[in-house]
Each structure stands twice: as structure tokens, then as C-alpha cells.
CHARMM-style PDB file with segment names, atoms N, HN, CA, C and O in Angstrom:
ATOM      1  N   ILE     1     130.932 -24.870 -21.115  1.00  0.00      PROA
ATOM      2  CA  ILE     1     129.658 -24.942 -20.528  1.00  0.00      PROA
ATOM      3  C   ILE     1     128.935 -26.263 -21.584  1.00  0.00      PROA
ATOM      4  O   ILE     1     128.677 -26.352 -22.784  1.00  0.00      PROA
ATOM      5  N   SER     2     128.789 -27.211 -20.329  1.00  0.00      PROA
ATOM      6  HN  SER     2     128.998 -27.139 -19.354  1.00  0.00      PROA
ATOM      7  CA  SER     2     127.957 -27.936 -21.039  1.00  0.00      PROA
ATOM      8  C   SER     2     126.554 -27.923 -21.155  1.00  0.00      PROA
ATOM      9  O   SER     2     125.807 -27.669 -20.211  1.00  0.00      PROA
ATOM     10  N   LYS     3     126.021 -28.313 -22.802  1.00  0.00      PROA
ATOM     11  HN  LYS     3     126.629 -28.520 -23.569  1.00  0.00      PROA
ATOM     12  CA  LYS     3     124.394 -28.158 -23.097  1.00  0.00      PROA
ATOM     13  C   LYS     3     123.914 -28.423 -22.144  1.00  0.00      PROA
ATOM     14  O   LYS     3     123.364 -27.458 -21.613  1.00  0.00      PROA
ATOM     15  N   SER     4     123.825 -29.556 -21.489  1.00  0.00      PROA
ATOM     16  HN  SER     4     124.271 -30.341 -21.920  1.00  0.00      PROA
ATOM     17  CA  SER     4     122.882 -30.204 -20.527  1.00  0.00      PROA
ATOM     18  C   SER     4     122.787 -29.760 -19.173  1.00  0.00      PROA
ATOM     19  O   SER     4     121.968 -30.285 -18.419  1.00  0.00      PROA
ATOM     20  N   GLU     5     123.515 -28.881 -18.806  1.00  0.00      PROA
ATOM     21  HN  GLU     5     124.181 -28.455 -19.419  1.00  0.00      PROA
ATOM     22  CA  GLU     5     123.224 -27.666 -17.818  1.00  0.00      PROA
ATOM     23  C   GLU     5     121.080 -27.655 -17.878  1.00  0.00      PROA
ATOM     24  O   GLU     5     120.238 -28.345 -17.304  1.00  0.00      PROA
ATOM     25  N   VAL     6     120.998 -26.596 -18.789  1.00  0.00      PROA
ATOM     26  HN  VAL     6     121.682 -26.034 -19.255  1.00  0.00      PROA
ATOM     27  CA  VAL     6     119.475 -26.557 -18.921  1.00  0.00      PROA
ATOM     28  C   VAL     6     119.276 -27.601 -20.215  1.00  0.00      PROA
ATOM     29  O   VAL     6     120.071 -28.022 -21.055  1.00  0.00      PROA
ATOM     30  N   SER     7     117.600 -27.861 -19.948  1.00  0.00      PROA
ATOM     31  HN  SER     7     116.955 -27.518 -19.265  1.00  0.00      PROA
ATOM     32  CA  SER     7     117.392 -28.226 -21.163  1.00  0.00      PROA
ATOM     33  C   SER     7     117.128 -26.895 -22.574  1.00  0.00      PROA
ATOM     34  O   SER     7     117.144 -25.664 -22.597  1.00  0.00      PROA
ATOM     35  N   GLU     8     116.953 -27.741 -23.371  1.00  0.00      PROA
ATOM     36  HN  GLU     8     116.940 -28.741 -23.353  1.00  0.00      PROA
ATOM     37  CA  GLU     8     117.359 -26.761 -24.443  1.00  0.00      PROA
ATOM     38  C   GLU     8     116.209 -25.722 -24.296  1.00  0.00      PROA
ATOM     39  O   GLU     8     116.306 -24.495 -24.302  1.00  0.00      PROA
ATOM     40  N   THR     9     114.777 -26.720 -24.124  1.00  0.00      PROA
ATOM     41  HN  THR     9     114.698 -27.717 -24.119  1.00  0.00      PROA
ATOM     42  CA  THR     9     113.379 -25.699 -24.080  1.00  0.00      PROA
ATOM     43  C   THR     9     113.845 -24.471 -23.263  1.00  0.00      PROA
ATOM     44  O   THR     9     113.839 -23.323 -23.705  1.00  0.00      PROA
ATOM     45  N   LEU    10     114.212 -24.799 -22.141  1.00  0.00      PROA
ATOM     46  HN  LEU    10     114.217 -25.732 -21.782  1.00  0.00      PROA
ATOM     47  CA  LEU    10     114.682 -23.918 -21.528  1.00  0.00      PROA
ATOM     48  C   LEU    10     115.329 -22.297 -21.763  1.00  0.00      PROA
ATOM     49  O   LEU    10     115.164 -21.110 -21.483  1.00  0.00      PROA
ATOM     50  N   ALA    11     116.368 -23.478 -22.663  1.00  0.00      PROA
ATOM     51  HN  ALA    11     116.501 -24.443 -22.891  1.00  0.00      PROA
ATOM     52  CA  ALA    11     116.942 -22.005 -23.527  1.00  0.00      PROA
ATOM     53  C   ALA    11     117.430 -21.165 -24.734  1.00  0.00      PROA
ATOM     54  O   ALA    11     118.261 -20.363 -25.161  1.00  0.00      PROA
ATOM     55  N   ASN    12     115.774 -22.291 -25.112  1.00  0.00      PROA
ATOM     56  HN  ASN    12     115.100 -22.943 -24.766  1.00  0.00      PROA
ATOM     57  CA  ASN    12     115.789 -20.842 -26.585  1.00  0.00      PROA
ATOM     58  C   ASN    12     114.071 -19.992 -25.734  1.00  0.00      PROA
ATOM     59  O   ASN    12     113.593 -19.026 -26.329  1.00  0.00      PROA
ATOM     60  N   LYS    13     113.637 -20.304 -24.919  1.00  0.00      PROA
ATOM     61  HN  LYS    13     114.025 -21.088 -24.435  1.00  0.00      PROA
ATOM     62  CA  LYS    13     112.552 -19.890 -24.114  1.00  0.00      PROA
ATOM     63  C   LYS    13     113.507 -18.469 -23.782  1.00  0.00      PROA
ATOM     64  O   LYS    13     113.475 -17.441 -24.458  1.00  0.00      PROA
ATOM     65  N   ARG    14     114.253 -18.678 -22.707  1.00  0.00      PROA
ATOM     66  HN  ARG    14     114.279 -19.514 -22.158  1.00  0.00      PROA
ATOM     67  CA  ARG    14     115.400 -17.151 -22.755  1.00  0.00      PROA
ATOM     68  C   ARG    14     116.209 -16.445 -23.559  1.00  0.00      PROA
ATOM     69  O   ARG    14     116.553 -15.272 -23.421  1.00  0.00      PROA
ATOM     70  N   ALA    15     116.668 -17.645 -24.895  1.00  0.00      PROA
ATOM     71  HN  ALA    15     116.389 -18.598 -25.008  1.00  0.00      PROA
ATOM     72  CA  ALA    15     116.547 -16.775 -25.808  1.00  0.00      PROA
ATOM     73  C   ALA    15     116.120 -15.807 -26.536  1.00  0.00      PROA
ATOM     74  O   ALA    15     116.860 -14.883 -26.874  1.00  0.00      PROA
ATOM     75  N   GLU    16     114.835 -15.890 -26.882  1.00  0.00      PROA
ATOM     76  HN  GLU    16     114.234 -16.641 -26.607  1.00  0.00      PROA
ATOM     77  CA  GLU    16     113.419 -15.328 -27.519  1.00  0.00      PROA
ATOM     78  C   GLU    16     113.764 -14.199 -26.716  1.00  0.00      PROA
ATOM     79  O   GLU    16     114.160 -13.307 -27.466  1.00  0.00      PROA
ATOM     80  N   HSD    17     113.789 -13.820 -25.427  1.00  0.00      PROA
ATOM     81  HN  HSD    17     113.468 -14.545 -24.818  1.00  0.00      PROA
ATOM     82  CA  HSD    17     113.907 -12.906 -24.254  1.00  0.00      PROA
ATOM     83  C   HSD    17     115.191 -11.708 -24.856  1.00  0.00      PROA
ATOM     84  O   HSD    17     114.992 -10.568 -25.276  1.00  0.00      PROA
ATOM     85  N   CYS    18     116.583 -12.490 -24.705  1.00  0.00      PROA
ATOM     86  HN  CYS    18     116.744 -13.416 -24.364  1.00  0.00      PROA
ATOM     87  CA  CYS    18     117.256 -11.911 -24.795  1.00  0.00      PROA
ATOM     88  C   CYS    18     117.706 -11.752 -26.714  1.00  0.00      PROA
ATOM     89  O   CYS    18     118.549 -11.033 -27.251  1.00  0.00      PROA
ATOM     90  N   GLY    19     116.810 -12.674 -27.270  1.00  0.00      PROA
ATOM     91  HN  GLY    19     116.126 -13.258 -26.834  1.00  0.00      PROA
ATOM     92  CA  GLY    19     117.230 -11.619 -28.554  1.00  0.00      PROA
ATOM     93  C   GLY    19     116.557 -10.476 -28.625  1.00  0.00      PROA
ATOM     94  O   GLY    19     117.372  -9.554 -28.587  1.00  0.00      PROA
ATOM     95  N   SER    20     115.098  -9.956 -28.739  1.00  0.00      PROA
ATOM     96  HN  SER    20     114.436 -10.705 -28.770  1.00  0.00      PROA
ATOM     97  CA  SER    20     115.240  -8.906 -28.811  1.00  0.00      PROA
ATOM     98  C   SER    20     115.071  -7.580 -27.464  1.00  0.00      PROA
ATOM     99  O   SER    20     114.272  -6.739 -27.051  1.00  0.00      PROA
ATOM    100  N   CYS    21     116.434  -8.135 -27.203  1.00  0.00      PROA
ATOM    101  HN  CYS    21     117.082  -8.818 -27.539  1.00  0.00      PROA
ATOM    102  CA  CYS    21     116.644  -6.926 -26.179  1.00  0.00      PROA
ATOM    103  C   CYS    21     117.331  -6.015 -26.807  1.00  0.00      PROA
ATOM    104  O   CYS    21     117.807  -6.311 -27.903  1.00  0.00      PROA
ATOM    105  N   VAL    22     117.561  -4.544 -26.189  1.00  0.00      PROA
ATOM    106  HN  VAL    22     117.175  -4.304 -25.298  1.00  0.00      PROA
ATOM    107  CA  VAL    22     118.770  -2.971 -26.717  1.00  0.00      PROA
ATOM    108  C   VAL    22     119.670  -3.356 -25.902  1.00  0.00      PROA
ATOM    109  O   VAL    22     120.331  -2.434 -25.424  1.00  0.00      PROA
ATOM    110  N   HSD    23     120.043  -4.820 -25.433  1.00  0.00      PROA
ATOM    111  HN  HSD    23     119.506  -5.569 -25.821  1.00  0.00      PROA
ATOM    112  CA  HSD    23     121.685  -4.684 -24.698  1.00  0.00      PROA
ATOM    113  C   HSD    23     121.754  -5.679 -25.172  1.00  0.00      PROA
ATOM    114  O   HSD    23     122.759  -5.862 -24.485  1.00  0.00      PROA
ATOM    115  N   ALA    24     121.654  -6.704 -25.794  1.00  0.00      PROA
ATOM    116  HN  ALA    24     120.838  -6.555 -26.352  1.00  0.00      PROA
ATOM    117  CA  ALA    24     122.176  -7.845 -26.337  1.00  0.00      PROA
ATOM    118  C   ALA    24     122.982  -6.613 -27.905  1.00  0.00      PROA
ATOM    119  O   ALA    24     122.428  -5.616 -28.369  1.00  0.00      PROA
ATOM    120  N   LYS    25     124.257  -7.157 -28.302  1.00  0.00      PROA
ATOM    121  HN  LYS    25     124.707  -7.967 -27.924  1.00  0.00      PROA
ATOM    122  CA  LYS    25     124.777  -6.926 -29.107  1.00  0.00      PROA
ATOM    123  C   LYS    25     126.046  -8.140 -30.166  1.00  0.00      PROA
ATOM    124  O   LYS    25     126.546  -9.107 -29.591  1.00  0.00      PROA
ATOM    125  N   GLN    26     126.338  -7.871 -31.521  1.00  0.00      PROA
ATOM    126  HN  GLN    26     125.932  -7.085 -31.988  1.00  0.00      PROA
ATOM    127  CA  GLN    26     126.698  -8.964 -31.956  1.00  0.00      PROA
ATOM    128  C   GLN    26     128.521  -8.565 -31.341  1.00  0.00      PROA
ATOM    129  O   GLN    26     129.243  -7.634 -30.984  1.00  0.00      PROA
ATOM    130  N   GLY    27     128.506  -9.426 -31.470  1.00  0.00      PROA
ATOM    131  HN  GLY    27     127.919 -10.182 -31.760  1.00  0.00      PROA
ATOM    132  CA  GLY    27     130.925  -9.793 -30.595  1.00  0.00      PROA
ATOM    133  C   GLY    27     131.353 -10.126 -31.656  1.00  0.00      PROA
ATOM    134  O   GLY    27     130.742 -11.144 -31.982  1.00  0.00      PROA
ATOM    135  N   THR    28     132.435  -9.711 -32.785  1.00  0.00      PROA
ATOM    136  HN  THR    28     132.931  -8.884 -32.519  1.00  0.00      PROA
ATOM    137  CA  THR    28     132.915  -9.665 -33.520  1.00  0.00      PROA
ATOM    138  C   THR    28     133.912 -11.352 -33.526  1.00  0.00      PROA
ATOM    139  O   THR    28     134.220 -12.149 -34.412  1.00  0.00      PROA
ATOM    140  N   LEU    29     134.109 -11.284 -32.256  1.00  0.00      PROA
ATOM    141  HN  LEU    29     133.859 -10.636 -31.536  1.00  0.00      PROA
ATOM    142  CA  LEU    29     134.827 -12.891 -31.993  1.00  0.00      PROA
ATOM    143  C   LEU    29     133.543 -13.876 -31.635  1.00  0.00      PROA
ATOM    144  O   LEU    29     133.749 -15.085 -31.735  1.00  0.00      PROA
ATOM    145  N   LEU    30     132.299 -13.450 -31.245  1.00  0.00      PROA
ATOM    146  HN  LEU    30     132.131 -12.467 -31.164  1.00  0.00      PROA
ATOM    147  CA  LEU    30     131.666 -14.686 -31.497  1.00  0.00      PROA
ATOM    148  C   LEU    30     131.110 -14.741 -32.545  1.00  0.00      PROA
ATOM    149  O   LEU    30     131.199 -15.897 -32.133  1.00  0.00      PROA
ATOM    150  N   ALA    31     130.637 -14.712 -33.452  1.00  0.00      PROA
ATOM    151  HN  ALA    31     130.565 -13.772 -33.786  1.00  0.00      PROA
ATOM    152  CA  ALA    31     130.063 -14.326 -34.421  1.00  0.00      PROA
ATOM    153  C   ALA    31     130.927 -15.665 -35.087  1.00  0.00      PROA
ATOM    154  O   ALA    31     130.676 -16.288 -36.119  1.00  0.00      PROA
ATOM    155  N   TYR    32     131.781 -15.816 -34.326  1.00  0.00      PROA
ATOM    156  HN  TYR    32     131.986 -15.310 -33.488  1.00  0.00      PROA
ATOM    157  CA  TYR    32     132.578 -17.725 -34.800  1.00  0.00      PROA
ATOM    158  C   TYR    32     131.876 -18.786 -34.144  1.00  0.00      PROA
ATOM    159  O   TYR    32     131.903 -19.919 -34.625  1.00  0.00      PROA
ATOM    160  N   LEU    33     131.383 -18.582 -33.316  1.00  0.00      PROA
ATOM    161  HN  LEU    33     131.362 -17.661 -32.926  1.00  0.00      PROA
ATOM    162  CA  LEU    33     130.580 -20.112 -32.247  1.00  0.00      PROA
ATOM    163  C   LEU    33     129.417 -19.994 -32.598  1.00  0.00      PROA
ATOM    164  O   LEU    33     128.563 -19.121 -32.440  1.00  0.00      PROA
ATOM    165  N   ASN    34     129.462 -21.198 -33.216  1.00  0.00      PROA
ATOM    166  HN  ASN    34     130.156 -21.906 -33.344  1.00  0.00      PROA
ATOM    167  CA  ASN    34     128.204 -21.842 -34.115  1.00  0.00      PROA
ATOM    168  C   ASN    34     127.294 -21.871 -33.044  1.00  0.00      PROA
ATOM    169  O   ASN    34     127.712 -22.249 -31.949  1.00  0.00      PROA
ATOM    170  N   ASP    35     125.903 -21.473 -33.199  1.00  0.00      PROA
ATOM    171  HN  ASP    35     125.564 -21.166 -34.088  1.00  0.00      PROA
ATOM    172  CA  ASP    35     125.023 -21.374 -31.850  1.00  0.00      PROA
ATOM    173  C   ASP    35     123.901 -21.794 -32.539  1.00  0.00      PROA
ATOM    174  O   ASP    35     123.645 -21.177 -33.573  1.00  0.00      PROA
ATOM    175  N   GLU    36     122.933 -22.994 -32.102  1.00  0.00      PROA
ATOM    176  HN  GLU    36     123.141 -23.495 -31.262  1.00  0.00      PROA
ATOM    177  CA  GLU    36     121.513 -23.158 -32.768  1.00  0.00      PROA
ATOM    178  C   GLU    36     120.660 -22.110 -32.706  1.00  0.00      PROA
ATOM    179  O   GLU    36     119.907 -22.025 -33.676  1.00  0.00      PROA
ATOM    180  N   ILE    37     120.564 -21.423 -32.004  1.00  0.00      PROA
ATOM    181  HN  ILE    37     121.176 -21.493 -31.216  1.00  0.00      PROA
ATOM    182  CA  ILE    37     119.676 -21.285 -31.817  1.00  0.00      PROA
ATOM    183  C   ILE    37     119.706 -19.813 -32.935  1.00  0.00      PROA
ATOM    184  O   ILE    37     120.887 -19.473 -32.987  1.00  0.00      PROA
ATOM    185  N   LYS    38     119.132 -19.178 -33.520  1.00  0.00      PROA
ATOM    186  HN  LYS    38     118.172 -19.455 -33.478  1.00  0.00      PROA
ATOM    187  CA  LYS    38     119.961 -18.138 -33.899  1.00  0.00      PROA
ATOM    188  C   LYS    38     119.671 -16.721 -33.691  1.00  0.00      PROA
ATOM    189  O   LYS    38     120.133 -15.758 -34.304  1.00  0.00      PROA
ATOM    190  N   GLU    39     118.528 -16.756 -32.379  1.00  0.00      PROA
ATOM    191  HN  GLU    39     118.153 -17.538 -31.881  1.00  0.00      PROA
ATOM    192  CA  GLU    39     118.297 -15.330 -32.013  1.00  0.00      PROA
ATOM    193  C   GLU    39     119.176 -14.594 -31.389  1.00  0.00      PROA
ATOM    194  O   GLU    39     119.056 -13.379 -31.233  1.00  0.00      PROA
ATOM    195  N   ILE    40     120.588 -15.616 -30.792  1.00  0.00      PROA
ATOM    196  HN  ILE    40     120.686 -16.603 -30.918  1.00  0.00      PROA
ATOM    197  CA  ILE    40     121.778 -15.076 -30.106  1.00  0.00      PROA
ATOM    198  C   ILE    40     122.979 -15.423 -30.340  1.00  0.00      PROA
ATOM    199  O   ILE    40     123.863 -15.136 -29.533  1.00  0.00      PROA
ATOM    200  N   LYS    41     123.353 -16.387 -31.963  1.00  0.00      PROA
ATOM    201  HN  LYS    41     122.635 -16.620 -32.619  1.00  0.00      PROA
ATOM    202  CA  LYS    41     124.009 -16.474 -32.521  1.00  0.00      PROA
ATOM    203  C   LYS    41     125.353 -15.586 -32.578  1.00  0.00      PROA
ATOM    204  O   LYS    41     125.673 -15.322 -33.737  1.00  0.00      PROA
ATOM    205  N   GLY    42     126.007 -15.189 -31.826  1.00  0.00      PROA
ATOM    206  HN  GLY    42     125.747 -15.403 -30.884  1.00  0.00      PROA
ATOM    207  CA  GLY    42     127.299 -14.236 -31.982  1.00  0.00      PROA
ATOM    208  C   GLY    42     127.493 -13.277 -30.837  1.00  0.00      PROA
ATOM    209  O   GLY    42     128.540 -12.680 -30.586  1.00  0.00      PROA
ATOM    210  N   ALA    43     125.883 -13.169 -29.893  1.00  0.00      PROA
ATOM    211  HN  ALA    43     125.032 -13.654 -30.096  1.00  0.00      PROA
ATOM    212  CA  ALA    43     125.638 -12.088 -29.229  1.00  0.00      PROA
ATOM    213  C   ALA    43     125.815 -12.581 -27.518  1.00  0.00      PROA
ATOM    214  O   ALA    43     125.838 -13.578 -26.797  1.00  0.00      PROA
ATOM    215  N   TYR    44     125.940 -10.746 -27.489  1.00  0.00      PROA
ATOM    216  HN  TYR    44     125.921  -9.936 -28.076  1.00  0.00      PROA
ATOM    217  CA  TYR    44     126.130 -11.569 -26.058  1.00  0.00      PROA
ATOM    218  C   TYR    44     125.595 -10.239 -24.647  1.00  0.00      PROA
ATOM    219  O   TYR    44     124.505  -9.695 -24.824  1.00  0.00      PROA
ATOM    220  N   CYS    45     125.922 -10.083 -24.143  1.00  0.00      PROA
ATOM    221  HN  CYS    45     126.807 -10.526 -23.999  1.00  0.00      PROA
ATOM    222  CA  CYS    45     125.043  -8.726 -23.155  1.00  0.00      PROA
ATOM    223  C   CYS    45     125.614  -7.567 -23.505  1.00  0.00      PROA
ATOM    224  O   CYS    45     126.365  -7.416 -24.468  1.00  0.00      PROA
ATOM    225  N   ASP    46     125.284  -6.766 -22.765  1.00  0.00      PROA
ATOM    226  HN  ASP    46     124.674  -6.889 -21.982  1.00  0.00      PROA
ATOM    227  CA  ASP    46     125.897  -5.326 -22.841  1.00  0.00      PROA
ATOM    228  C   ASP    46     125.997  -4.299 -21.169  1.00  0.00      PROA
ATOM    229  O   ASP    46     126.436  -3.223 -20.763  1.00  0.00      PROA
ATOM    230  N   LEU    47     125.297  -5.456 -20.692  1.00  0.00      PROA
ATOM    231  HN  LEU    47     124.940  -6.330 -21.022  1.00  0.00      PROA
ATOM    232  CA  LEU    47     125.063  -5.217 -19.180  1.00  0.00      PROA
ATOM    233  C   LEU    47     126.085  -5.708 -18.562  1.00  0.00      PROA
ATOM    234  O   LEU    47     126.704  -4.955 -17.809  1.00  0.00      PROA
ATOM    235  N   CYS    48     126.465  -6.919 -18.704  1.00  0.00      PROA
ATOM    236  HN  CYS    48     125.963  -7.530 -19.316  1.00  0.00      PROA
ATOM    237  CA  CYS    48     127.308  -8.078 -18.150  1.00  0.00      PROA
ATOM    238  C   CYS    48     128.298  -8.802 -18.834  1.00  0.00      PROA
ATOM    239  O   CYS    48     129.331  -9.366 -18.472  1.00  0.00      PROA
ATOM    240  N   LYS    49     127.808  -8.667 -19.764  1.00  0.00      PROA
ATOM    241  HN  LYS    49     126.970  -8.209 -20.059  1.00  0.00      PROA
ATOM    242  CA  LYS    49     129.103  -8.486 -20.892  1.00  0.00      PROA
ATOM    243  C   LYS    49     129.455 -10.866 -20.948  1.00  0.00      PROA
ATOM    244  O   LYS    49     130.410 -11.456 -21.453  1.00  0.00      PROA
ATOM    245  N   CYS    50     128.492 -11.335 -20.374  1.00  0.00      PROA
ATOM    246  HN  CYS    50     127.716 -10.856 -19.964  1.00  0.00      PROA
ATOM    247  CA  CYS    50     128.133 -12.240 -21.771  1.00  0.00      PROA
ATOM    248  C   CYS    50     127.678 -12.965 -22.042  1.00  0.00      PROA
ATOM    249  O   CYS    50     126.507 -13.296 -21.859  1.00  0.00      PROA
ATOM    250  N   PRO    51     128.953 -13.699 -22.867  1.00  0.00      PROA
ATOM    251  CA  PRO    51     127.964 -14.466 -24.034  1.00  0.00      PROA
ATOM    252  C   PRO    51     126.751 -14.836 -23.376  1.00  0.00      PROA
ATOM    253  O   PRO    51     126.414 -14.944 -22.197  1.00  0.00      PROA
ATOM    254  N   LEU    52     126.029 -15.049 -24.814  1.00  0.00      PROA
ATOM    255  HN  LEU    52     126.303 -14.962 -25.772  1.00  0.00      PROA
ATOM    256  CA  LEU    52     124.789 -14.944 -24.558  1.00  0.00      PROA
ATOM    257  C   LEU    52     123.564 -17.106 -25.209  1.00  0.00      PROA
ATOM    258  O   LEU    52     122.467 -17.666 -25.209  1.00  0.00      PROA
ATOM    259  N   SER    53     125.256 -17.268 -25.645  1.00  0.00      PROA
ATOM    260  HN  SER    53     126.147 -16.813 -25.645  1.00  0.00      PROA
ATOM    261  CA  SER    53     124.579 -18.935 -25.648  1.00  0.00      PROA
ATOM    262  C   SER    53     125.847 -19.615 -24.709  1.00  0.00      PROA
ATOM    263  O   SER    53     126.407 -20.677 -24.983  1.00  0.00      PROA
ATOM    264  N   ALA    54     126.048 -19.042 -23.945  1.00  0.00      PROA
ATOM    265  HN  ALA    54     125.593 -18.180 -23.723  1.00  0.00      PROA
ATOM    266  CA  ALA    54     126.043 -19.257 -22.686  1.00  0.00      PROA
ATOM    267  C   ALA    54     125.697 -19.435 -21.763  1.00  0.00      PROA
ATOM    268  O   ALA    54     125.577 -20.463 -21.096  1.00  0.00      PROA
ATOM    269  N   LYS    55     125.352 -17.795 -21.492  1.00  0.00      PROA
ATOM    270  HN  LYS    55     125.449 -16.960 -22.034  1.00  0.00      PROA
ATOM    271  CA  LYS    55     124.264 -17.467 -19.984  1.00  0.00      PROA
ATOM    272  C   LYS    55     122.414 -17.742 -20.534  1.00  0.00      PROA
ATOM    273  O   LYS    55     121.627 -17.304 -19.695  1.00  0.00      PROA
ATOM    274  N   VAL    56     121.942 -18.194 -21.415  1.00  0.00      PROA
ATOM    275  HN  VAL    56     122.582 -18.549 -22.097  1.00  0.00      PROA
ATOM    276  CA  VAL    56     121.171 -18.698 -21.746  1.00  0.00      PROA
ATOM    277  C   VAL    56     121.222 -20.609 -21.457  1.00  0.00      PROA
ATOM    278  O   VAL    56     120.324 -21.420 -21.684  1.00  0.00      PROA
ATOM    279  N   ARG    57     122.036 -20.753 -21.128  1.00  0.00      PROA
ATOM    280  HN  ARG    57     122.766 -20.095 -20.944  1.00  0.00      PROA
ATOM    281  CA  ARG    57     121.806 -22.283 -20.906  1.00  0.00      PROA
ATOM    282  C   ARG    57     122.516 -22.499 -19.617  1.00  0.00      PROA
ATOM    283  O   ARG    57     122.019 -23.470 -19.046  1.00  0.00      PROA
ATOM    284  N   SER    58     123.566 -21.920 -18.888  1.00  0.00      PROA
ATOM    285  HN  SER    58     123.970 -21.131 -19.352  1.00  0.00      PROA
ATOM    286  CA  SER    58     123.062 -22.055 -16.919  1.00  0.00      PROA
ATOM    287  C   SER    58     122.528 -21.574 -16.502  1.00  0.00      PROA
ATOM    288  O   SER    58     122.106 -20.419 -16.458  1.00  0.00      PROA
ATOM    289  N   GLU    59     122.345 -23.350 -15.642  1.00  0.00      PROA
ATOM    290  HN  GLU    59     122.688 -24.288 -15.678  1.00  0.00      PROA
ATOM    291  CA  GLU    59     120.930 -23.160 -14.388  1.00  0.00      PROA
ATOM    292  C   GLU    59     121.927 -21.670 -13.087  1.00  0.00      PROA
ATOM    293  O   GLU    59     121.176 -21.542 -12.120  1.00  0.00      PROA
ATOM    294  N   LYS    60     122.721 -21.075 -12.975  1.00  0.00      PROA
ATOM    295  HN  LYS    60     123.330 -21.179 -13.761  1.00  0.00      PROA
ATOM    296  CA  LYS    60     123.002 -20.696 -12.261  1.00  0.00      PROA
ATOM    297  C   LYS    60     122.885 -18.494 -12.683  1.00  0.00      PROA
ATOM    298  O   LYS    60     122.931 -17.508 -11.948  1.00  0.00      PROA
ATOM    299  N   GLU    61     122.748 -18.663 -14.041  1.00  0.00      PROA
ATOM    300  HN  GLU    61     122.711 -19.464 -14.638  1.00  0.00      PROA
ATOM    301  CA  GLU    61     122.602 -17.437 -14.749  1.00  0.00      PROA
ATOM    302  C   GLU    61     121.240 -16.835 -14.170  1.00  0.00      PROA
ATOM    303  O   GLU    61     120.339 -17.517 -13.682  1.00  0.00      PROA
ATOM    304  N   LYS    62     121.240 -15.203 -14.328  1.00  0.00      PROA
ATOM    305  HN  LYS    62     121.972 -14.650 -14.725  1.00  0.00      PROA
ATOM    306  CA  LYS    62     119.541 -14.617 -15.226  1.00  0.00      PROA
ATOM    307  C   LYS    62     119.883 -13.277 -15.409  1.00  0.00      PROA
ATOM    308  O   LYS    62     120.918 -12.614 -15.332  1.00  0.00      PROA
ATOM    309  N   CYS    63     119.003 -13.124 -15.609  1.00  0.00      PROA
ATOM    310  HN  CYS    63     118.162 -13.662 -15.672  1.00  0.00      PROA
ATOM    311  CA  CYS    63     118.731 -11.682 -16.571  1.00  0.00      PROA
ATOM    312  C   CYS    63     118.840 -10.366 -15.574  1.00  0.00      PROA
ATOM    313  O   CYS    63     118.332 -10.066 -14.493  1.00  0.00      PROA
ATOM    314  N   GLU    64     119.667  -9.801 -16.394  1.00  0.00      PROA
ATOM    315  HN  GLU    64     120.080 -10.044 -17.272  1.00  0.00      PROA
ATOM    316  CA  GLU    64     120.343  -8.770 -15.720  1.00  0.00      PROA
ATOM    317  C   GLU    64     118.572  -7.828 -15.264  1.00  0.00      PROA
ATOM    318  O   GLU    64     118.748  -7.191 -14.225  1.00  0.00      PROA
ATOM    319  N   LEU    65     117.643  -7.723 -15.602  1.00  0.00      PROA
ATOM    320  HN  LEU    65     117.500  -8.240 -16.446  1.00  0.00      PROA
ATOM    321  CA  LEU    65     117.394  -6.980 -15.762  1.00  0.00      PROA
ATOM    322  C   LEU    65     115.657  -7.814 -15.885  1.00  0.00      PROA
ATOM    323  O   LEU    65     114.708  -7.280 -16.459  1.00  0.00      PROA
ATOM    324  N   GLU    66     115.583  -9.600 -14.992  1.00  0.00      PROA
ATOM    325  HN  GLU    66     116.354 -10.034 -14.526  1.00  0.00      PROA
ATOM    326  CA  GLU    66     115.060  -9.849 -14.133  1.00  0.00      PROA
ATOM    327  C   GLU    66     114.079 -10.992 -15.190  1.00  0.00      PROA
ATOM    328  O   GLU    66     113.355 -11.804 -14.615  1.00  0.00      PROA
ATOM    329  N   LYS    67     114.126 -10.972 -16.561  1.00  0.00      PROA
ATOM    330  HN  LYS    67     114.714 -10.312 -17.028  1.00  0.00      PROA
ATOM    331  CA  LYS    67     112.877 -10.578 -17.953  1.00  0.00      PROA
ATOM    332  C   LYS    67     113.304 -12.632 -17.960  1.00  0.00      PROA
ATOM    333  O   LYS    67     112.829 -13.476 -18.720  1.00  0.00      PROA
ATOM    334  N   TRP    68     114.580 -12.884 -16.536  1.00  0.00      PROA
ATOM    335  HN  TRP    68     114.965 -12.198 -15.919  1.00  0.00      PROA
ATOM    336  CA  TRP    68     114.145 -14.794 -17.323  1.00  0.00      PROA
ATOM    337  C   TRP    68     115.414 -15.063 -15.595  1.00  0.00      PROA
ATOM    338  OT1 TRP    68     115.747 -16.195 -15.245  1.00  0.00      PROA
TER     339      TRP     68
END
């Protein structure tokens, strides 16, 4: 996914919600992804199973709990 799909400002705002969500889980393989947003580094959503690094940056994605 291209980081330019949504602004990094928007991605950071989304990541604030995801980083404090009980559904954000640390993934074993995802831990090796180098993400600049520390709140979601190596995390995935246990509701939709998406890696949060990609999800918060995708224009077409939305939070399953409608937080963003």
C-alpha cells in the first residue's frame, strides 16, 4: 500500500484510536514491519485481522467499531 493513499496526519489520528483499542493485538510476523507510527507497530485488528499499518493508511478501510 502506498503511504500517499491517505495523509500521514489522518493515519496518525486513526492510529491513536487503534493503538488504545482492546482489539489491537501484536502479531508475531507483523513485528518485523517497520512502521513509523509507534502506537500500531506490529499490530493487527483481531476483528477483521487486518494489519493496522495498512488499514489506517487505506482510504477505503474503516474501523469495524466505527471509531473512524
